[in-house]
SETORZA-870760 format. One record per residue (C-alpha): residue number from 1; x, y, z. Coordinates in nm, 3 decimals. Layout:
<atoms>
{atom NUM; {X; Y; Z}}
...
</atoms>
This chain:
<atoms>
{atom 1; {9.836; 9.806; 4.709}}
{atom 2; {10.089; 9.724; 4.977}}
{atom 3; {9.962; 9.724; 5.335}}
{atom 4; {10.313; 9.743; 5.480}}
{atom 5; {10.402; 10.049; 5.683}}
{atom 6; {10.738; 10.162; 5.808}}
{atom 7; {10.760; 10.080; 6.179}}
{atom 8; {10.868; 10.354; 6.414}}
{atom 9; {11.095; 10.110; 6.596}}
{atom 10; {11.272; 9.790; 6.503}}
{atom 11; {11.047; 9.488; 6.523}}
{atom 12; {11.200; 9.257; 6.782}}
{atom 13; {11.116; 8.889; 6.719}}
{atom 14; {11.138; 8.825; 7.094}}
{atom 15; {10.919; 9.124; 7.192}}
{atom 16; {10.723; 9.197; 6.879}}
{atom 17; {10.470; 9.430; 7.045}}
{atom 18; {10.737; 9.617; 7.245}}
{atom 19; {10.581; 9.510; 7.573}}
{atom 20; {10.903; 9.616; 7.744}}
{atom 21; {10.792; 9.977; 7.690}}
{atom 22; {10.509; 9.914; 7.938}}
{atom 23; {10.754; 9.830; 8.217}}
{atom 24; {10.912; 10.068; 8.466}}
{atom 25; {11.287; 10.113; 8.500}}
{atom 26; {11.285; 9.905; 8.818}}
{atom 27; {11.091; 9.624; 8.649}}
{atom 28; {11.330; 9.626; 8.354}}
{atom 29; {11.628; 9.615; 8.590}}
{atom 30; {11.487; 9.311; 8.771}}
{atom 31; {11.407; 9.140; 8.442}}
{atom 32; {11.755; 9.200; 8.304}}
{atom 33; {11.927; 9.099; 8.628}}
{atom 34; {11.746; 8.766; 8.642}}
{atom 35; {11.798; 8.711; 8.269}}
{atom 36; {12.170; 8.762; 8.320}}
{atom 37; {12.174; 8.521; 8.615}}
{atom 38; {12.001; 8.255; 8.407}}
{atom 39; {12.247; 8.303; 8.122}}
{atom 40; {12.553; 8.289; 8.347}}
{atom 41; {12.448; 8.044; 8.618}}
{atom 42; {12.161; 7.826; 8.499}}
{atom 43; {12.205; 7.758; 8.128}}
{atom 44; {12.567; 7.636; 8.149}}
{atom 45; {12.469; 7.353; 8.385}}
{atom 46; {12.104; 7.282; 8.318}}
{atom 47; {12.155; 7.001; 8.066}}
{atom 48; {12.366; 6.806; 8.315}}
{atom 49; {12.140; 6.880; 8.613}}
{atom 50; {11.831; 6.781; 8.418}}
{atom 51; {11.989; 6.463; 8.284}}
{atom 52; {12.122; 6.363; 8.627}}
{atom 53; {11.796; 6.454; 8.800}}
{atom 54; {11.942; 6.694; 9.056}}
{atom 55; {11.885; 7.050; 9.175}}
{atom 56; {12.198; 7.240; 9.281}}
{atom 57; {12.099; 7.345; 9.634}}
{atom 58; {12.396; 7.578; 9.655}}
{atom 59; {12.216; 7.806; 9.410}}
{atom 60; {11.962; 7.885; 9.684}}
{atom 61; {12.198; 8.132; 9.850}}
{atom 62; {12.273; 8.294; 9.515}}
{atom 63; {11.901; 8.340; 9.454}}
{atom 64; {11.876; 8.489; 9.802}}
{atom 65; {12.158; 8.731; 9.730}}
{atom 66; {11.964; 8.850; 9.425}}
{atom 67; {11.662; 8.914; 9.647}}
{atom 68; {11.441; 8.666; 9.462}}
{atom 69; {11.328; 8.452; 9.757}}
{atom 70; {11.003; 8.587; 9.896}}
{atom 71; {11.068; 8.896; 9.685}}
{atom 72; {10.700; 8.996; 9.679}}
{atom 73; {10.678; 8.998; 10.062}}
{atom 74; {10.746; 9.296; 10.285}}
{atom 75; {10.998; 9.303; 10.569}}
{atom 76; {11.200; 9.026; 10.739}}
{atom 77; {11.472; 9.053; 10.477}}
{atom 78; {11.231; 9.030; 10.183}}
{atom 79; {11.260; 9.271; 9.891}}
{atom 80; {10.898; 9.397; 9.889}}
{atom 81; {10.890; 9.399; 9.509}}
{atom 82; {10.576; 9.442; 9.302}}
{atom 83; {10.372; 9.154; 9.166}}
{atom 84; {10.482; 9.245; 8.814}}
{atom 85; {10.849; 9.236; 8.917}}
{atom 86; {10.796; 8.896; 9.076}}
{atom 87; {10.625; 8.777; 8.759}}
{atom 88; {10.910; 8.897; 8.539}}
{atom 89; {11.158; 8.713; 8.760}}
{atom 90; {10.951; 8.395; 8.725}}
{atom 91; {10.941; 8.436; 8.346}}
{atom 92; {11.316; 8.471; 8.317}}
{atom 93; {11.387; 8.185; 8.559}}
{atom 94; {11.162; 7.947; 8.368}}
{atom 95; {11.323; 8.049; 8.042}}
{atom 96; {11.618; 7.869; 8.199}}
{atom 97; {11.423; 7.577; 8.343}}
{atom 98; {11.094; 7.516; 8.522}}
{atom 99; {11.286; 7.361; 8.811}}
{atom 100; {11.444; 7.694; 8.904}}
{atom 101; {11.117; 7.885; 8.883}}
{atom 102; {10.954; 7.607; 9.088}}
{atom 103; {11.221; 7.638; 9.356}}
{atom 104; {11.170; 8.013; 9.388}}
{atom 105; {10.792; 7.979; 9.370}}
{atom 106; {10.773; 7.713; 9.640}}
{atom 107; {11.019; 7.894; 9.865}}
{atom 108; {10.850; 8.234; 9.839}}
{atom 109; {10.483; 8.167; 9.771}}
{atom 110; {10.420; 7.831; 9.938}}
{atom 111; {10.662; 7.824; 10.231}}
{atom 112; {10.741; 8.187; 10.318}}
{atom 113; {10.402; 8.335; 10.228}}
{atom 114; {10.197; 8.133; 10.483}}
{atom 115; {10.445; 8.219; 10.759}}
{atom 116; {10.436; 8.585; 10.655}}
{atom 117; {10.055; 8.603; 10.636}}
{atom 118; {9.941; 8.358; 10.903}}
{atom 119; {10.240; 8.320; 11.135}}
{atom 120; {10.310; 8.480; 11.470}}
{atom 121; {10.569; 8.754; 11.500}}
{atom 122; {10.802; 8.503; 11.665}}
{atom 123; {10.762; 8.261; 11.374}}
{atom 124; {10.829; 8.534; 11.120}}
{atom 125; {11.144; 8.646; 11.299}}
{atom 126; {11.266; 8.289; 11.342}}
{atom 127; {11.222; 8.165; 10.988}}
{atom 128; {11.175; 8.434; 10.723}}
{atom 129; {11.514; 8.614; 10.726}}
{atom 130; {11.706; 8.288; 10.678}}
{atom 131; {11.466; 8.176; 10.407}}
{atom 132; {11.501; 8.509; 10.226}}
{atom 133; {11.879; 8.464; 10.225}}
{atom 134; {11.850; 8.108; 10.095}}
{atom 135; {12.013; 7.970; 10.408}}
{atom 136; {11.695; 7.779; 10.494}}
{atom 137; {11.487; 7.598; 10.232}}
{atom 138; {11.116; 7.535; 10.278}}
{atom 139; {10.853; 7.313; 10.121}}
{atom 140; {10.473; 7.297; 10.125}}
{atom 141; {10.292; 6.984; 10.237}}
{atom 142; {9.933; 6.978; 10.113}}
{atom 143; {9.886; 6.717; 9.837}}
{atom 144; {9.836; 6.359; 9.951}}
{atom 145; {9.855; 6.028; 9.758}}
{atom 146; {9.476; 6.011; 9.721}}
{atom 147; {9.390; 6.381; 9.741}}
{atom 148; {9.532; 6.620; 9.485}}
{atom 149; {9.258; 6.833; 9.334}}
{atom 150; {9.036; 6.769; 9.639}}
{atom 151; {9.247; 6.875; 9.938}}
{atom 152; {8.937; 6.887; 10.158}}
{atom 153; {8.958; 6.509; 10.175}}
{atom 154; {9.307; 6.504; 10.327}}
{atom 155; {9.379; 6.230; 10.580}}
{atom 156; {9.679; 6.387; 10.756}}
{atom 157; {9.583; 6.460; 11.116}}
{atom 158; {9.697; 6.695; 11.391}}
{atom 159; {9.581; 6.594; 11.739}}
{atom 160; {9.641; 6.767; 12.069}}
{atom 161; {9.841; 6.585; 12.335}}
{atom 162; {9.857; 6.811; 12.635}}
{atom 163; {10.014; 7.134; 12.511}}
{atom 164; {10.169; 6.967; 12.206}}
{atom 165; {10.048; 6.870; 11.860}}
{atom 166; {10.099; 6.522; 11.714}}
{atom 167; {10.103; 6.497; 11.334}}
{atom 168; {10.048; 6.185; 11.127}}
{atom 169; {10.009; 6.141; 10.753}}
{atom 170; {10.175; 6.136; 10.413}}
{atom 171; {10.221; 6.419; 10.164}}
{atom 172; {10.316; 6.348; 9.803}}
{atom 173; {10.462; 6.536; 9.504}}
{atom 174; {10.630; 6.789; 9.731}}
{atom 175; {10.875; 7.017; 9.549}}
{atom 176; {11.194; 7.087; 9.748}}
{atom 177; {11.094; 6.817; 9.998}}
{atom 178; {11.425; 6.634; 9.996}}
{atom 179; {11.638; 6.948; 10.036}}
{atom 180; {11.420; 7.135; 10.285}}
{atom 181; {11.504; 7.254; 10.633}}
{atom 182; {11.138; 7.308; 10.719}}
{atom 183; {10.800; 7.207; 10.583}}
{atom 184; {10.473; 7.398; 10.609}}
{atom 185; {10.237; 7.104; 10.656}}
{atom 186; {9.859; 7.120; 10.648}}
{atom 187; {9.664; 6.867; 10.852}}
{atom 188; {9.314; 6.805; 10.982}}
{atom 189; {9.265; 6.916; 11.343}}
{atom 190; {8.951; 6.909; 11.556}}
{atom 191; {8.863; 7.268; 11.464}}
{atom 192; {8.952; 7.238; 11.093}}
{atom 193; {9.254; 7.239; 10.861}}
{atom 194; {9.558; 7.384; 11.036}}
{atom 195; {9.907; 7.475; 10.918}}
{atom 196; {10.225; 7.376; 11.102}}
{atom 197; {10.592; 7.466; 11.064}}
{atom 198; {10.774; 7.133; 11.086}}
{atom 199; {11.155; 7.136; 11.112}}
{atom 200; {11.271; 6.852; 10.891}}
{atom 201; {11.493; 6.718; 11.166}}
{atom 202; {11.189; 6.645; 11.385}}
{atom 203; {11.162; 6.293; 11.521}}
{atom 204; {10.916; 6.088; 11.316}}
{atom 205; {10.958; 6.307; 11.005}}
{atom 206; {11.115; 6.145; 10.700}}
{atom 207; {11.120; 6.190; 10.324}}
{atom 208; {11.132; 5.963; 10.023}}
{atom 209; {11.249; 6.128; 9.702}}
{atom 210; {11.065; 6.044; 9.380}}
{atom 211; {11.299; 5.918; 9.108}}
{atom 212; {11.260; 5.807; 8.745}}
{atom 213; {11.083; 6.130; 8.651}}
{atom 214; {11.086; 6.239; 8.288}}
{atom 215; {10.964; 6.590; 8.377}}
{atom 216; {11.097; 6.854; 8.617}}
{atom 217; {11.414; 6.652; 8.656}}
{atom 218; {11.618; 6.953; 8.773}}
{atom 219; {11.388; 6.976; 9.074}}
{atom 220; {11.360; 6.766; 9.388}}
{atom 221; {11.018; 6.602; 9.431}}
{atom 222; {10.945; 6.402; 9.743}}
{atom 223; {10.701; 6.225; 9.968}}
{atom 224; {10.680; 6.354; 10.325}}
{atom 225; {10.613; 6.091; 10.591}}
{atom 226; {10.492; 6.202; 10.934}}
{atom 227; {10.473; 5.934; 11.204}}
{atom 228; {10.380; 6.073; 11.545}}
{atom 229; {10.570; 6.397; 11.489}}
{atom 230; {10.540; 6.593; 11.813}}
{atom 231; {10.540; 6.971; 11.781}}
{atom 232; {10.494; 7.247; 12.038}}
{atom 233; {10.200; 7.485; 12.018}}
{atom 234; {10.442; 7.745; 11.881}}
{atom 235; {10.473; 7.541; 11.559}}
{atom 236; {10.109; 7.598; 11.462}}
{atom 237; {10.026; 7.893; 11.237}}
{atom 238; {9.783; 8.097; 11.450}}
{atom 239; {9.638; 8.318; 11.177}}
{atom 240; {9.414; 8.079; 10.983}}
{atom 241; {9.189; 7.775; 11.018}}
{atom 242; {9.039; 7.602; 10.716}}
{atom 243; {9.126; 7.545; 10.353}}
{atom 244; {9.135; 7.917; 10.280}}
{atom 245; {9.490; 7.913; 10.419}}
{atom 246; {9.654; 7.666; 10.181}}
{atom 247; {9.436; 7.780; 9.890}}
{atom 248; {9.560; 8.137; 9.933}}
{atom 249; {9.916; 8.005; 9.916}}
{atom 250; {9.841; 7.813; 9.599}}
{atom 251; {9.695; 8.125; 9.442}}
{atom 252; {10.021; 8.308; 9.509}}
{atom 253; {10.220; 8.030; 9.343}}
{atom 254; {9.984; 8.010; 9.045}}
{atom 255; {10.041; 8.377; 8.974}}
{atom 256; {10.410; 8.306; 8.920}}
{atom 257; {10.325; 8.021; 8.683}}
{atom 258; {10.124; 8.259; 8.461}}
{atom 259; {10.452; 8.435; 8.386}}
{atom 260; {10.689; 8.141; 8.416}}
{atom 261; {10.521; 7.933; 8.147}}
{atom 262; {10.584; 8.216; 7.901}}
{atom 263; {10.956; 8.196; 7.975}}
{atom 264; {10.961; 7.831; 7.871}}
{atom 265; {10.750; 7.918; 7.565}}
{atom 266; {10.986; 8.200; 7.466}}
{atom 267; {11.290; 7.975; 7.495}}
{atom 268; {11.126; 7.717; 7.267}}
{atom 269; {11.017; 7.980; 7.015}}
{atom 270; {11.362; 8.141; 7.001}}
{atom 271; {11.528; 7.801; 6.957}}
{atom 272; {11.288; 7.716; 6.672}}
{atom 273; {11.332; 8.058; 6.509}}
{atom 274; {11.711; 8.035; 6.515}}
{atom 275; {11.704; 7.678; 6.386}}
{atom 276; {11.466; 7.768; 6.102}}
{atom 277; {11.718; 8.016; 5.966}}
{atom 278; {12.017; 7.782; 5.971}}
{atom 279; {11.867; 7.442; 5.884}}
{atom 280; {11.853; 7.395; 5.507}}
{atom 281; {11.631; 7.155; 5.314}}
{atom 282; {11.553; 7.153; 4.941}}
{atom 283; {11.815; 7.418; 4.886}}
{atom 284; {11.692; 7.683; 5.131}}
{atom 285; {11.643; 7.744; 5.504}}
{atom 286; {11.329; 7.581; 5.639}}
{atom 287; {11.225; 7.924; 5.766}}
{atom 288; {11.160; 8.016; 5.402}}
{atom 289; {10.873; 7.767; 5.381}}
{atom 290; {10.521; 7.897; 5.439}}
{atom 291; {10.424; 7.622; 5.685}}
{atom 292; {10.727; 7.694; 5.904}}
{atom 293; {10.660; 8.068; 5.901}}
{atom 294; {10.300; 8.008; 6.000}}
{atom 295; {10.411; 7.796; 6.298}}
{atom 296; {10.653; 8.065; 6.410}}
{atom 297; {10.393; 8.338; 6.375}}
{atom 298; {10.140; 8.139; 6.578}}
{atom 299; {10.402; 8.101; 6.852}}
{atom 300; {10.476; 8.474; 6.845}}
{atom 301; {10.106; 8.561; 6.869}}
{atom 302; {10.045; 8.340; 7.171}}
{atom 303; {10.356; 8.456; 7.356}}
{atom 304; {10.270; 8.823; 7.306}}
{atom 305; {9.904; 8.775; 7.399}}
{atom 306; {10.001; 8.571; 7.702}}
{atom 307; {10.254; 8.832; 7.816}}
{atom 308; {9.996; 9.109; 7.787}}
{atom 309; {9.755; 8.896; 7.990}}
{atom 310; {10.019; 8.833; 8.255}}
{atom 311; {10.108; 9.201; 8.273}}
{atom 312; {9.743; 9.302; 8.306}}
{atom 313; {9.688; 9.049; 8.585}}
{atom 314; {10.006; 9.170; 8.753}}
{atom 315; {9.884; 9.530; 8.750}}
{atom 316; {9.551; 9.411; 8.891}}
{atom 317; {9.732; 9.224; 9.168}}
{atom 318; {9.944; 9.527; 9.252}}
{atom 319; {9.624; 9.732; 9.274}}
{atom 320; {9.466; 9.475; 9.507}}
{atom 321; {9.177; 9.385; 9.279}}
{atom 322; {9.268; 9.042; 9.145}}
{atom 323; {9.045; 8.742; 9.218}}
{atom 324; {9.142; 8.375; 9.230}}
{atom 325; {8.940; 8.318; 8.913}}
{atom 326; {9.149; 8.580; 8.733}}
{atom 327; {9.458; 8.381; 8.824}}
{atom 328; {9.288; 8.069; 8.691}}
{atom 329; {9.235; 8.243; 8.356}}
{atom 330; {9.605; 8.324; 8.335}}
{atom 331; {9.728; 7.982; 8.441}}
{atom 332; {9.483; 7.798; 8.214}}
{atom 333; {9.560; 8.008; 7.907}}
{atom 334; {9.933; 8.057; 7.935}}
{atom 335; {10.037; 7.705; 8.030}}
{atom 336; {9.817; 7.553; 7.761}}
{atom 337; {9.964; 7.792; 7.503}}
{atom 338; {10.321; 7.730; 7.622}}
{atom 339; {10.281; 7.354; 7.591}}
{atom 340; {10.149; 7.385; 7.236}}
{atom 341; {10.437; 7.620; 7.146}}
{atom 342; {10.687; 7.368; 7.282}}
{atom 343; {10.533; 7.091; 7.074}}
{atom 344; {10.536; 7.298; 6.755}}
{atom 345; {10.895; 7.404; 6.821}}
{atom 346; {10.997; 7.042; 6.863}}
{atom 347; {10.844; 6.970; 6.522}}
{atom 348; {11.045; 7.247; 6.358}}
{atom 349; {11.366; 7.110; 6.506}}
{atom 350; {11.283; 6.761; 6.379}}
{atom 351; {11.497; 6.484; 6.526}}
{atom 352; {11.733; 6.741; 6.679}}
{atom 353; {11.442; 6.855; 6.893}}
{atom 354; {11.452; 6.544; 7.110}}
{atom 355; {11.811; 6.599; 7.227}}
{atom 356; {11.935; 6.801; 7.523}}
{atom 357; {12.154; 6.998; 7.283}}
{atom 358; {11.843; 7.212; 7.237}}
{atom 359; {11.612; 7.322; 7.522}}
{atom 360; {11.281; 7.237; 7.355}}
{atom 361; {11.215; 6.879; 7.462}}
{atom 362; {11.330; 6.958; 7.816}}
{atom 363; {11.087; 7.250; 7.837}}
{atom 364; {10.810; 7.045; 7.679}}
{atom 365; {10.850; 6.767; 7.935}}
{atom 366; {10.862; 7.019; 8.219}}
{atom 367; {10.547; 7.192; 8.097}}
{atom 368; {10.357; 6.865; 8.117}}
{atom 369; {10.402; 6.891; 8.494}}
{atom 370; {10.325; 7.263; 8.502}}
{atom 371; {10.004; 7.183; 8.312}}
{atom 372; {9.899; 6.966; 8.609}}
{atom 373; {10.039; 7.114; 8.928}}
{atom 374; {9.901; 7.413; 9.121}}
{atom 375; {9.556; 7.319; 8.993}}
{atom 376; {9.503; 7.099; 8.690}}
{atom 377; {9.386; 7.233; 8.357}}
{atom 378; {9.045; 7.082; 8.430}}
{atom 379; {9.010; 7.235; 8.779}}
{atom 380; {9.094; 7.584; 8.652}}
{atom 381; {8.840; 7.537; 8.373}}
{atom 382; {8.571; 7.447; 8.626}}
{atom 383; {8.669; 7.732; 8.861}}
{atom 384; {8.612; 7.978; 8.576}}
{atom 385; {8.297; 7.793; 8.475}}
{atom 386; {8.157; 7.832; 8.825}}
{atom 387; {8.244; 8.202; 8.823}}
{atom 388; {8.044; 8.267; 8.505}}
{atom 389; {7.748; 8.031; 8.571}}
{atom 390; {7.726; 8.030; 8.948}}
{atom 391; {7.716; 7.649; 8.939}}
{atom 392; {8.000; 7.447; 9.100}}
{atom 393; {8.042; 7.155; 8.859}}
{atom 394; {8.309; 6.973; 9.062}}
{atom 395; {8.104; 6.925; 9.379}}
</atoms>
């Protein structure tokens, strides 16, 4: 007896479960707009940018014109879009390259978000409109050479000198650092961890770009060096003291990664699917072999499950009932699945999979970084473990 049934709609290999039907017209419009931008503006140049290790800063204004910078924030020139819309934008951007999603994520969730949530009205008016337009680029200075997963141990200091603040320290692995106009830097003050808006032209502030990367090459990664940087009181973010400030920012950025990783996974899957139908061995396309079909089906399953997870978490976030541990579930699951999909896709493409003619190896290398940043795979595992056992295993 056949178990096949006639589907009511065409089965789309790129959206097998018709998840698009769960999206609103506005969400679909944002998705399609960003997808078109990636097709027209990112994909034609990404091989060269990735190979040369550069990010085209001029694209920042184009992203601002699309309303993608700080798009999930309200007011000050920001679009005020839903969490799901922001997630869809991240997915489509990372289908182009992780570097572009990282740029938007750092700008909106790590640089604009702390100013929007913890800044004074004067700070918001001064910085956010220009950042939303892409005229000003921001970065986020938290990670230090010896303190990545344990930011509580940071050595950067902020000391009072009369009415001013004096910052000293080093921050490492800072996305957008070398192209930024301002940095939101977190440092240890007498009353706890404080955030500061540091114009990158400040005396004593310098950067050192990190070269020879084999991952996230179409993204600027830098070290920030602060040597007696003097800032006025107006540079300090008044709305938060303690690690809850930077951790809240990281949670915003991680939400975008839940979606973004699926964009990279989809690009790898589609490349492998297309290749499997045109590459012939033993007299037939390799897509006709059972092992290849199984690999493709496993990719499809994980992408569809991951997208449903992302959508559910996005609805929870829009309803104001998402917890940090929920975000950890999404980041842990979807990045891990995306990396495995990229590796399987590379195998299907064989030797062709290691060239920049196809996007797979580029995405796979990028995902190795995504697997680590914004909370390592291990830290998210332990965060969830603590949530279900009540025991903090990493302290």
